[in-house]
N, CA and C atoms as a LAMMPS dump frame, in Angstrom:
ITEM: TIMESTEP
0
ITEM: NUMBER OF ATOMS
420
ITEM: BOX BOUNDS ff ff ff
-5.0000000000000000e+02 5.0000000000000000e+02
-5.0000000000000000e+02 5.0000000000000000e+02
-5.0000000000000000e+02 5.0000000000000000e+02
ITEM: ATOMS id mol type element x y z
1 1 1 N 0.838 -1.163 0
2 1 2 C 0 0 0
3 1 3 C 0.894 1.242 0
4 2 1 N 0.524 2.188 -0.839
5 2 2 C 1.267 3.443 -0.948
6 2 3 C 0.467 4.58 -0.312
7 3 1 N 1.164 5.65 0.01
8 3 2 C 0.513 6.805 0.635
9 3 3 C -0.606 7.35 -0.239
10 4 1 N -0.476 7.247 -1.552
11 4 2 C -1.516 7.74 -2.464
12 4 3 C -2.784 6.894 -2.415
13 5 1 N -2.72 5.711 -1.795
14 5 2 C -3.861 4.809 -1.74
15 5 3 C -4.821 5.108 -0.594
16 6 1 N -4.425 6 0.334
17 6 2 C -5.252 6.288 1.505
18 6 3 C -5.56 7.777 1.619
19 7 1 N -6.665 8.074 2.314
20 7 2 C -6.995 9.459 2.626
21 7 3 C -5.956 10.013 3.592
22 8 1 N -5.883 11.317 3.694
23 8 2 C -4.958 11.943 4.65
24 8 3 C -5.314 11.488 6.062
25 9 1 N -4.317 11.048 6.817
26 9 2 C -4.619 10.584 8.177
27 9 3 C -4.952 11.736 9.116
28 10 1 N -5.729 11.405 10.14
29 10 2 C -6.04 12.323 11.228
30 10 3 C -5.392 11.759 12.478
31 11 1 N -4.832 12.625 13.303
32 11 2 C -4.123 12.195 14.509
33 11 3 C -4.819 12.734 15.749
34 12 1 N -4.898 11.895 16.777
35 12 2 C -5.365 12.288 18.104
36 12 3 C -4.422 11.602 19.085
37 13 1 N -3.605 12.396 19.763
38 13 2 C -2.603 11.805 20.647
39 13 3 C -1.666 10.913 19.856
40 14 1 N -1.441 9.706 20.339
41 14 2 C -0.581 8.744 19.643
42 14 3 C -1.325 7.916 18.6
43 15 1 N -2.587 8.214 18.373
44 15 2 C -3.409 7.429 17.46
45 15 3 C -3.619 8.179 16.146
46 16 1 N -3.72 7.407 15.077
47 16 2 C -4.009 7.968 13.755
48 16 3 C -5.069 7.1 13.09
49 17 1 N -5.863 7.713 12.219
50 17 2 C -6.864 6.958 11.476
51 17 3 C -6.898 7.464 10.044
52 18 1 N -7.082 6.532 9.131
53 18 2 C -7.254 6.838 7.714
54 18 3 C -8.049 5.691 7.109
55 19 1 N -8.34 5.772 5.828
56 19 2 C -8.975 4.652 5.135
57 19 3 C -8.536 4.66 3.681
58 20 1 N -8.751 3.539 3.041
59 20 2 C -8.409 3.419 1.631
60 20 3 C -9.267 4.35 0.8
61 21 1 N -8.663 5.003 -0.166
62 21 2 C -9.434 5.775 -1.135
63 21 3 C -10.214 4.784 -1.99
64 22 1 N -11.266 5.263 -2.602
65 22 2 C -12.087 4.413 -3.477
66 22 3 C -12.583 3.177 -2.743
67 23 1 N -13.024 3.364 -1.502
68 23 2 C -13.458 2.228 -0.696
69 23 3 C -14.802 1.653 -1.129
70 24 1 N -15.499 2.299 -2.04
71 24 2 C -16.764 1.773 -2.541
72 24 3 C -17.921 1.953 -1.582
73 25 1 N -17.793 2.862 -0.622
74 25 2 C -18.851 3.108 0.351
75 25 3 C -20.054 3.739 -0.324
76 26 1 N -21.233 3.163 -0.08
77 26 2 C -22.496 3.765 -0.49
78 26 3 C -23.243 4.098 0.79
79 27 1 N -23.333 5.398 1.096
80 27 2 C -23.973 5.83 2.341
81 27 3 C -25.483 5.663 2.247
82 28 1 N -26.077 4.936 3.191
83 28 2 C -27.546 4.872 3.232
84 28 3 C -28.128 6.253 3.506
85 29 1 N -29.332 6.504 3.024
86 29 2 C -29.997 7.788 3.224
87 29 3 C -31.056 7.734 4.309
88 30 1 N -31.333 6.546 4.81
89 30 2 C -32.351 6.413 5.845
90 30 3 C -32.015 5.213 6.721
91 31 1 N -32.681 5.163 7.86
92 31 2 C -32.519 4.04 8.764
93 31 3 C -31.568 4.329 9.916
94 32 1 N -31.634 3.428 10.886
95 32 2 C -30.794 3.488 12.072
96 32 3 C -29.922 2.245 12.099
97 33 1 N -28.744 2.366 12.664
98 33 2 C -27.853 1.213 12.794
99 33 3 C -27.183 1.248 14.154
100 34 1 N -27.093 0.079 14.757
101 34 2 C -26.338 -0.089 16
102 34 3 C -25.124 -0.938 15.687
103 35 1 N -23.97 -0.479 16.114
104 35 2 C -22.716 -1.174 15.871
105 35 3 C -22.236 -1.835 17.159
106 36 1 N -21.518 -2.935 16.997
107 36 2 C -20.926 -3.64 18.134
108 36 3 C -19.422 -3.399 18.122
109 37 1 N -18.874 -3.176 19.289
110 37 2 C -17.446 -2.947 19.424
111 37 3 C -16.699 -4.231 19.09
112 38 1 N -15.812 -4.155 18.093
113 38 2 C -15.002 -5.313 17.699
114 38 3 C -13.625 -5.267 18.349
115 39 1 N -13.011 -4.102 18.344
116 39 2 C -11.689 -3.9 18.934
117 39 3 C -11.6 -2.498 19.499
118 40 1 N -10.747 -2.332 20.474
119 40 2 C -10.519 -1 21.003
120 40 3 C -9.362 -1.001 21.978
121 41 1 N -8.724 0.13 22.079
122 41 2 C -7.68 0.307 23.083
123 41 3 C -7.69 1.753 23.53
124 42 1 N -7.182 1.963 24.731
125 42 2 C -7.197 3.307 25.293
126 42 3 C -5.961 3.525 26.154
127 43 1 N -5.678 4.78 26.392
128 43 2 C -4.62 5.196 27.31
129 43 3 C -5.202 6.275 28.21
130 44 1 N -4.804 6.24 29.471
131 44 2 C -5.295 7.186 30.455
132 44 3 C -4.108 7.998 30.965
133 45 1 N -4.225 9.314 30.839
134 45 2 C -3.163 10.215 31.281
135 45 3 C -3.655 10.956 32.515
136 46 1 N -2.923 10.748 33.641
137 46 2 C -3.256 11.403 34.914
138 46 3 C -1.975 11.662 35.674
139 47 1 N -1.944 12.783 36.366
140 47 2 C -0.818 13.095 37.248
141 47 3 C 0.532 12.985 36.549
142 48 1 N 0.588 13.392 35.288
143 48 2 C 1.845 13.397 34.549
144 48 3 C 2.311 12.045 34.051
145 49 1 N 1.488 11.018 34.195
146 49 2 C 1.88 9.7 33.692
147 49 3 C 0.761 9.124 32.83
148 50 1 N 1.113 8.088 32.099
149 50 2 C 0.139 7.432 31.218
150 50 3 C 0.124 5.95 31.522
151 51 1 N -1.087 5.395 31.632
152 51 2 C -1.253 3.958 31.834
153 51 3 C -2.156 3.415 30.742
154 52 1 N -1.976 2.142 30.441
155 52 2 C -2.839 1.489 29.459
156 52 3 C -4.241 1.373 30.033
157 53 1 N -5.204 1.622 29.193
158 53 2 C -6.599 1.479 29.584
159 53 3 C -7.232 0.32 28.834
160 54 1 N -8.395 -0.045 29.282
161 54 2 C -9.148 -1.127 28.643
162 54 3 C -10.546 -0.612 28.365
163 55 1 N -11.055 -0.889 27.179
164 55 2 C -12.435 -0.526 26.863
165 55 3 C -13.298 -1.719 27.248
166 56 1 N -14.079 -1.541 28.309
167 56 2 C -14.884 -2.633 28.851
168 56 3 C -16.202 -2.817 28.114
169 57 1 N -16.756 -1.747 27.595
170 57 2 C -18.046 -1.811 26.897
171 57 3 C -18.142 -0.616 25.966
172 58 1 N -18.997 -0.748 24.949
173 58 2 C -19.174 0.362 24.03
174 58 3 C -20.456 0.26 23.241
175 59 1 N -20.896 1.402 22.745
176 59 2 C -22.053 1.458 21.851
177 59 3 C -21.789 2.543 20.81
178 60 1 N -22.286 2.311 19.621
179 60 2 C -22.225 3.292 18.545
180 60 3 C -23.522 3.179 17.77
181 61 1 N -24.284 4.259 17.732
182 61 2 C -25.557 4.294 17.021
183 61 3 C -25.494 5.376 15.952
184 62 1 N -25.977 5.02 14.765
185 62 2 C -25.946 5.931 13.621
186 62 3 C -27.365 6.127 13.099
187 63 1 N -27.719 7.374 12.859
188 63 2 C -28.978 7.733 12.208
189 63 3 C -28.613 8.238 10.814
190 64 1 N -28.848 7.408 9.81
191 64 2 C -28.432 7.762 8.447
192 64 3 C -29.263 8.904 7.871
193 65 1 N -30.525 9.032 8.274
194 65 2 C -31.37 10.105 7.737
195 65 3 C -30.867 11.476 8.185
196 66 1 N -30.5 11.586 9.467
197 66 2 C -30.035 12.886 9.973
198 66 3 C -28.52 13.041 9.866
199 67 1 N -27.822 11.967 9.447
200 67 2 C -26.356 11.972 9.316
201 67 3 C -25.686 12.322 10.658
202 68 1 N -26.143 11.643 11.725
203 68 2 C -25.614 11.88 13.069
204 68 3 C -25.258 10.559 13.731
205 69 1 N -24.388 10.627 14.74
206 69 2 C -24.056 9.447 15.52
207 69 3 C -23.966 9.8 16.999
208 70 1 N -24.173 8.789 17.843
209 70 2 C -23.935 8.877 19.279
210 70 3 C -23.098 7.67 19.665
211 71 1 N -22.227 7.856 20.629
212 71 2 C -21.37 6.758 21.051
213 71 3 C -21.08 6.878 22.534
214 72 1 N -20.738 5.755 23.13
215 72 2 C -20.364 5.738 24.531
216 72 3 C -19.44 4.57 24.805
217 73 1 N -18.47 4.789 25.652
218 73 2 C -17.501 3.757 26.024
219 73 3 C -17.35 3.759 27.538
220 74 1 N -17.077 2.588 28.099
221 74 2 C -16.642 2.478 29.48
222 74 3 C -15.179 2.078 29.447
223 75 1 N -14.331 2.927 29.999
224 75 2 C -12.887 2.724 29.966
225 75 3 C -12.395 2.553 31.4
226 76 1 N -11.537 1.552 31.611
227 76 2 C -10.957 1.351 32.937
228 76 3 C -9.448 1.216 32.828
229 77 1 N -8.779 1.494 33.94
230 77 2 C -7.332 1.364 34.003
231 77 3 C -6.766 2.246 35.087
232 78 1 N -5.626 1.873 35.598
233 78 2 C -4.984 2.674 36.628
234 78 3 C -5.822 2.838 37.877
235 79 1 N -6.688 1.864 38.155
236 79 2 C -7.516 1.921 39.354
237 79 3 C -8.786 2.728 39.22
238 80 1 N -9.126 3.191 38.029
239 80 2 C -10.338 3.983 37.837
240 80 3 C -11.191 3.454 36.712
241 81 1 N -12.399 3.987 36.622
242 81 2 C -13.341 3.621 35.557
243 81 3 C -14.076 4.882 35.138
244 82 1 N -14.169 5.11 33.833
245 82 2 C -14.775 6.326 33.305
246 82 3 C -15.73 6.011 32.17
247 83 1 N -16.792 6.816 32.081
248 83 2 C -17.705 6.774 30.939
249 83 3 C -17.29 7.883 29.989
250 84 1 N -17.071 7.524 28.748
251 84 2 C -16.656 8.457 27.7
252 84 3 C -17.759 8.46 26.648
253 85 1 N -18.377 9.609 26.431
254 85 2 C -19.49 9.705 25.491
255 85 3 C -19.224 10.789 24.465
256 86 1 N -19.879 10.66 23.308
257 86 2 C -19.731 11.672 22.277
258 86 3 C -20.863 11.622 21.273
259 87 1 N -21.028 12.73 20.575
260 87 2 C -22.01 12.848 19.504
261 87 3 C -21.346 13.553 18.336
262 88 1 N -21.949 13.392 17.159
263 88 2 C -21.366 14.08 16.025
264 88 3 C -22.14 13.905 14.75
265 89 1 N -21.497 14.332 13.668
266 89 2 C -22.093 14.317 12.341
267 89 3 C -21.311 13.385 11.429
268 90 1 N -21.968 12.982 10.357
269 90 2 C -21.362 12.103 9.352
270 90 3 C -21.526 12.774 7.997
271 91 1 N -20.442 12.899 7.264
272 91 2 C -20.516 13.512 5.939
273 91 3 C -21.029 12.505 4.915
274 92 1 N -21.335 12.986 3.729
275 92 2 C -21.783 12.117 2.632
276 92 3 C -20.742 11.061 2.267
277 93 1 N -19.469 11.353 2.56
278 93 2 C -18.391 10.41 2.255
279 93 3 C -18.077 9.482 3.426
280 94 1 N -18.876 9.578 4.51
281 94 2 C -18.703 8.68 5.632
282 94 3 C -17.692 9.118 6.676
283 95 1 N -17.248 10.375 6.631
284 95 2 C -16.344 10.881 7.672
285 95 3 C -17.154 11.22 8.91
286 96 1 N -16.654 10.849 10.076
287 96 2 C -17.331 11.099 11.346
288 96 3 C -16.557 12.168 12.118
289 97 1 N -17.282 13.197 12.572
290 97 2 C -16.684 14.291 13.328
291 97 3 C -17.541 14.583 14.548
292 98 1 N -16.919 14.728 15.718
293 98 2 C -17.677 15.163 16.888
294 98 3 C -18.168 16.588 16.662
295 99 1 N -19.28 16.927 17.317
296 99 2 C -19.83 18.273 17.183
297 99 3 C -19.608 19.066 18.463
298 100 1 N -20.102 20.292 18.492
299 100 2 C -19.859 21.183 19.634
300 100 3 C -20.561 20.712 20.904
301 101 1 N -21.539 19.819 20.792
302 101 2 C -22.238 19.294 21.971
303 101 3 C -21.493 18.14 22.62
304 102 1 N -20.465 17.643 21.96
305 102 2 C -19.758 16.449 22.418
306 102 3 C -18.697 16.782 23.455
307 103 1 N -18.618 15.957 24.493
308 103 2 C -17.553 16.083 25.49
309 103 3 C -16.265 15.429 25.02
310 104 1 N -16.322 14.738 23.906
311 104 2 C -15.19 13.961 23.414
312 104 3 C -14.882 14.35 21.98
313 105 1 N -13.604 14.594 21.692
314 105 2 C -13.151 14.822 20.326
315 105 3 C -13.132 13.473 19.618
316 106 1 N -13.821 13.364 18.499
317 106 2 C -13.914 12.113 17.745
318 106 3 C -13.634 12.393 16.279
319 107 1 N -12.805 11.553 15.67
320 107 2 C -12.546 11.594 14.234
321 107 3 C -12.556 10.154 13.737
322 108 1 N -13.344 9.895 12.695
323 108 2 C -13.417 8.526 12.21
324 108 3 C -14.063 8.406 10.855
325 109 1 N -14.358 7.171 10.492
326 109 2 C -14.921 6.852 9.184
327 109 3 C -15.939 5.729 9.301
328 110 1 N -16.945 5.764 8.444
329 110 2 C -17.755 4.587 8.164
330 110 3 C -17.099 3.884 6.997
331 111 1 N -17.235 2.57 6.932
332 111 2 C -16.599 1.822 5.854
333 111 3 C -17.423 0.615 5.456
334 112 1 N -16.911 -0.107 4.481
335 112 2 C -17.647 -1.23 3.915
336 112 3 C -18.573 -0.728 2.823
337 113 1 N -19.031 -1.613 1.985
338 113 2 C -19.838 -1.185 0.836
339 113 3 C -21.187 -0.59 1.248
340 114 1 N -21.726 -1.015 2.411
341 114 2 C -23.021 -0.504 2.88
342 114 3 C -22.914 0.112 4.267
343 115 1 N -21.77 0.687 4.579
344 115 2 C -21.539 1.321 5.879
345 115 3 C -21.754 0.336 7.02
346 116 1 N -21.223 -0.876 6.859
347 116 2 C -21.392 -1.888 7.897
348 116 3 C -20.227 -1.935 8.88
349 117 1 N -19.244 -1.057 8.696
350 117 2 C -18.103 -0.966 9.599
351 117 3 C -17.884 0.497 9.979
352 118 1 N -17.227 0.696 11.101
353 118 2 C -16.871 2.047 11.53
354 118 3 C -15.603 1.957 12.365
355 119 1 N -14.887 3.055 12.392
356 119 2 C -13.72 3.162 13.246
357 119 3 C -13.528 4.617 13.617
358 120 1 N -13.097 4.847 14.843
359 120 2 C -12.791 6.223 15.218
360 120 3 C -11.702 6.266 16.285
361 121 1 N -11.049 7.414 16.347
362 121 2 C -10.106 7.715 17.412
363 121 3 C -10.737 8.815 18.262
364 122 1 N -10.349 8.879 19.527
365 122 2 C -11.024 9.815 20.427
366 122 3 C -10.078 10.377 21.477
367 123 1 N -10.507 11.523 22.022
368 123 2 C -9.796 12.163 23.137
369 123 3 C -10.825 12.85 24.011
370 124 1 N -10.838 12.48 25.296
371 124 2 C -11.778 13.068 26.238
372 124 3 C -10.997 13.765 27.344
373 125 1 N -11.306 15.045 27.552
374 125 2 C -10.658 15.825 28.609
375 125 3 C -11.692 16.415 29.569
376 126 1 N -12.895 15.857 29.59
377 126 2 C -13.969 16.433 30.402
378 126 3 C -13.833 16.113 31.891
379 127 1 N -12.982 15.166 32.247
380 127 2 C -12.762 14.801 33.641
381 127 3 C -11.517 15.541 34.112
382 128 1 N -11.672 16.394 35.096
383 128 2 C -10.565 17.241 35.529
384 128 3 C -9.328 16.414 35.891
385 129 1 N -8.197 16.788 35.293
386 129 2 C -6.937 16.122 35.574
387 129 3 C -6.734 14.804 34.858
388 130 1 N -7.673 14.429 33.996
389 130 2 C -7.596 13.139 33.309
390 130 3 C -7.864 13.324 31.819
391 131 1 N -7.028 12.713 31.005
392 131 2 C -7.236 12.668 29.556
393 131 3 C -7.304 11.204 29.158
394 132 1 N -8.346 10.855 28.407
395 132 2 C -8.505 9.486 27.929
396 132 3 C -8.481 9.539 26.403
397 133 1 N -7.548 8.801 25.808
398 133 2 C -7.445 8.751 24.352
399 133 3 C -7.499 7.297 23.914
400 134 1 N -7.886 7.076 22.655
401 134 2 C -7.914 5.704 22.194
402 134 3 C -8.434 5.566 20.779
403 135 1 N -8.637 4.308 20.406
404 135 2 C -9.103 3.971 19.058
405 135 3 C -10.101 2.818 19.155
406 136 1 N -11.077 2.818 18.257
407 136 2 C -12.092 1.77 18.246
408 136 3 C -12.365 1.277 16.828
409 137 1 N -12.847 0.045 16.734
410 137 2 C -13.299 -0.552 15.48
411 137 3 C -14.634 -1.215 15.77
412 138 1 N -15.599 -0.988 14.869
413 138 2 C -16.975 -1.435 15.073
414 138 3 C -17.491 -2.202 13.854
415 139 1 N -18.423 -3.145 14.1
416 139 2 C -19.122 -3.884 13.039
417 139 3 C -20.612 -3.904 13.334
418 140 1 N -21.407 -4.025 12.271
419 140 2 C -22.857 -4.192 12.459
420 140 3 C -23.176 -5.655 12.556
């Protein structure tokens, strides 16, 4: 794979996300979809140090008619447990962006020929003194 084969990557902390150009995505214009978390990892930054986190649970819901998504994760590590939530918009090309109502910065993509996959990277700073960053992969 060459750099010309993928969209420009987006970075959040130590994580990056991109996708293949010409992925053949056909965005649905209506309907709702619930995605299941397939993979995920997180890091928790507190008190000047970083520890590995674990994503214990997650949800991702997409409304294709309004081109919006909602998501939530339960992240644990370093002796703590946090709920990380976000909302955002989806472009016609399947790019996912958190909106101004979201407590979490999210950048990602829908993928697959019928938008049956999703992936995003995230950063949450809404908990004082704690930053949670990570990456997720989802399937319908």
